[in-house]
N, C-alpha and C positions, 0 to 999 in steps of 0.2 A: 504496500499499501503505500502510495505517496507522502512523505513527511508534509506535504503543503496541506494534507488533511489534518496534522495535527494544528499545526498554523490557523488553520480555519477555526476548527472547535476552539482551540485557546482565544484567539483574537474576540471572540465572539462574547467573552466573559469580559474583557477589558472596553469593547464597544459595548453599549446595548444595544440589542439587536433589533429594536423596534425603532430607533433612531439614528444607529451607527455613531453614536458621540459618545463620550465620557464622561465624567466626573469623577477624577483619579483623586488621591491625597498623597503628595508626596510626603511622605513618615520617616525619611532617613537622615534627618539632620546632626543627630547624634554620630552617626558614622563620622563627621567631618570638626564638627563645632562641639561637640559634648553634651552636658546637658543644658539646655536652653530651658527658658518658659514654652508652657505644652508639651514637652517631651520627657520631664522628670522622672515621670510614672507614664512606662510605656503601656503596660495593660489597659491603664484608667482611660489614659484617651482613645486606645484603642476600641474601648466601647462606644465611647463617644462617634467614632468616625464608624461605625457600624449602624448606630443607632439613627446616623443621619440619613444614613443612605448611600454611601460613598461606593463607584462601580468597581474602582480598583484603589490598592493602596500600595504606595512602593516604601519595601522597607531593606534594610539590611540583610544579612544573612541572620545576624545575632538575633535581630527582631522579630525574623520570620520564625526560627524557633523557639523564641520565647511567646510569642503570638498564634503560633499555629494551631489553636483550637476556633480563635474566630475568624478563620478561612474556611472552616467546614462547613457543608450545608449547600443547598440548592440555591438560599438566598445572601449565602455567603459573599463578600466580594471578591476580587479577584488578585491574586497576588503576583506583583510585579516584585521580581527583584533586582535589588542593583549589585553588578558586577564589581565597580571600579571604586576607589577611594578618590578623593582629590585634599590637596591644601589651598587651594586657589580662594576659597572663600572667610579663609580664618583671619580674624582681625588682627592689626598688631600688636597689642598688647596679649594678643592669644596666639603666639609666636606666628604671626601672619607673612608671609612673604609678597614681595611686589609683584610679582607673575609667580604663580603656584603652579604644579604638575599635578598627573595621575597616575596611579596603577592600578592592575589588576587584584583584585583579593575573592574572585570566585570563577568558574567555569560555567558555562552553558550545564555541564553536564551534571555538576551542583545543582544547577536550578530545574532541572527533570529531578532530580532526586528531592529537592524541597518540597515537590510538588506544585513550583510557579507556572503564573499561564504566561508569563512575558517576562524577560529581561532588560535592562535599558543601563546604558553607558555614558558618560559624558562624550562628549567631542569639540575640545578648546580648539579655536582658530585665532591666529593674528599675532603668534609668541615670536618675539625677535628674532629666536632661534630657529630656523626653517626645518632643522630636525630636530626640532620638539613636537613641531605641528605635524610632521609626515609620520615622527612614531603614533599620534591620536590617530591619524586616517590609517594606518597599519593595525591600530588594536581594533577599532570598529570594523575592517573590514574583515579581518580574522574572526570575530565574534559574528558577522552577520553570516560568514560560510557555515560556521558550527551550528548557528541556529536552524540553518536549511537543513542540514544533515538531520537534528533531531525535532524537525518540527516546532520551533520553539520559536513565537514573534518577539522582534526585536526594535527596542523603542531606542533610537538615538536623541540624545539632548546635543545638539549644536549650538556654541554659542560664542560670540566674539570676546573674549578674556585677555587677549596678550594684550601686551607692551603697546605691540604696533596699532590695534585697535584705537588707541586714545580716549576720546569721547565720546566715540560711536557707535558701544556696543549695541544701543537700541535702533541704529540707522536701520530702515526698513531694505537700502540695498544690500547691506551686510547681510541681514537676516537673510533674506533672498536668496545670496549666494551660499551660505552657509547648509540651507535646509536641503536644500537642491544638491549641496556635496552629499551629506547624509543617504538622502534618497536613493542617489545614483550606486551608492556603497550596498547599498541592498534593506536599511532601513523598512521596518512595516509600519512605523508610525513615529512621529515626531515630537521631541517634547522642548519646545525654545522662548524665547524671550518673546514678548508683546510690545512691537514698535510703537506705541502711545495712542494711533490713530486707528479706527478703522479701515477707514480711504486708504491708508498707508500698506495695513497688514493684510487688507484684497488682494495687494499684488505679491506678497509674500504665499498667500492661498493658491492663489493664480499660479507660481510657477513651480510647485511643489505636487506632485501627480500622487500623493499619501497624505493621509491624513494628519495634521498637526493640533496637537495639544498644547495651551500657551502656560508658560510658570509664572508665578507668582510676584515671583522677586520678593523685595522686600516687603515687610506687614504694610499695606498700606494705611493712611494717618484717618482715613474715614469709610464709613459700609458704601456712600456714593461713588466713592474712588475705587474701590475693590471690585464692586459690582458692575461698576460701570466698563470696566476692564473687560468682563465677560463678557457685557453685552458687546460692547464693541468687536470683541474677538469671534462671537457666533455670527453676528452678521456680515462679518467679514469673509465667513467662511470656513472660518475654523472648527474643529472637530469635538472640540472640549478644552477642560481644563486640566493640570496636573498642579494645584495648588497645595504650597505647604503653609508656611505661619500665616496665610491670611485664612486659614481652618484653625489650625489647630492653636494658633495663639487669638481667635478668635473671643469675644467675652463667651459668646453661646456658641461652641463650634458645631453642635448638633441643628441647629435652625439655620446656620451660616452654610451651609453644608445641603440644608432644603434649602434655602435660597438660590444658593447657587446650581442646582438640581433645576427648579423651575424656570431659569433663565436659558438653561443649555438643551434641556429635554422640552420642556413646555414653550419655549419663545415668550415667556413674560419678560416684560421690561426691568432693567434695574429698580427703578423707584417703586415697582408693582411688588415685587418680590422681596424689599425692604417692607413696605407697608403689610406683607401677609403674613412672612415670618419673621421679621425683625424691628416690630414699631417700636420706639422710648431706645433703642439700640442707639449707638454712635461710635 
């Protein structure tokens, strides 16, 4: 039987069959940043993410083992396993580097053994050293080939983060370039930055032949900003979100998830979703 059968079945757990979209949660921050608000007690927060209706949850190998029971059952979220680590996002006072690196911490074979529905890796571009960027491409290409053999969906997280990027990391033209690079390497789904405007992000979607989930980035200051970003991306043609801190650091993670689901799956506007699920919050 073709391994494509496995990809189809597993991907159907990540992207909701009725909409072909996903409200996924990135809950892997402890791997690079350690304990931060919202992830200090992983099982406690995981229960809220499941209650809120996350379609899929991205976790590290350690949290996958710690919280395996939350992924059991027909209504359980899909398990996305992160296969790599980075020091890219550490702040200076927490041993941060001006330009970080990545390395693999698990294999596609490990993901199959863990019962994962998909795997995910970073793909940073814009390094000053072209050899470093080449190794990022090689890493992702090799994982893509392993996923083809195993029937495992592969989500690549391309982002312009090297020093060559300067202040252009959210520039639509750069995003348009690196998401297409990732698709051509063999990704099944993309997780990437939102350009900040639906009009510019539409050009990113237009140039990418596979579904795109937007990253949340730093926690937004207001609900309107966070959910407005979701609305703009969906209107631009995105397939959903893979949000982290904007979900698990929200005042009410359960209803924040429900509000995001309403925008992604039910086409509600951000203001309507806030009025329905988060009245009185800011």
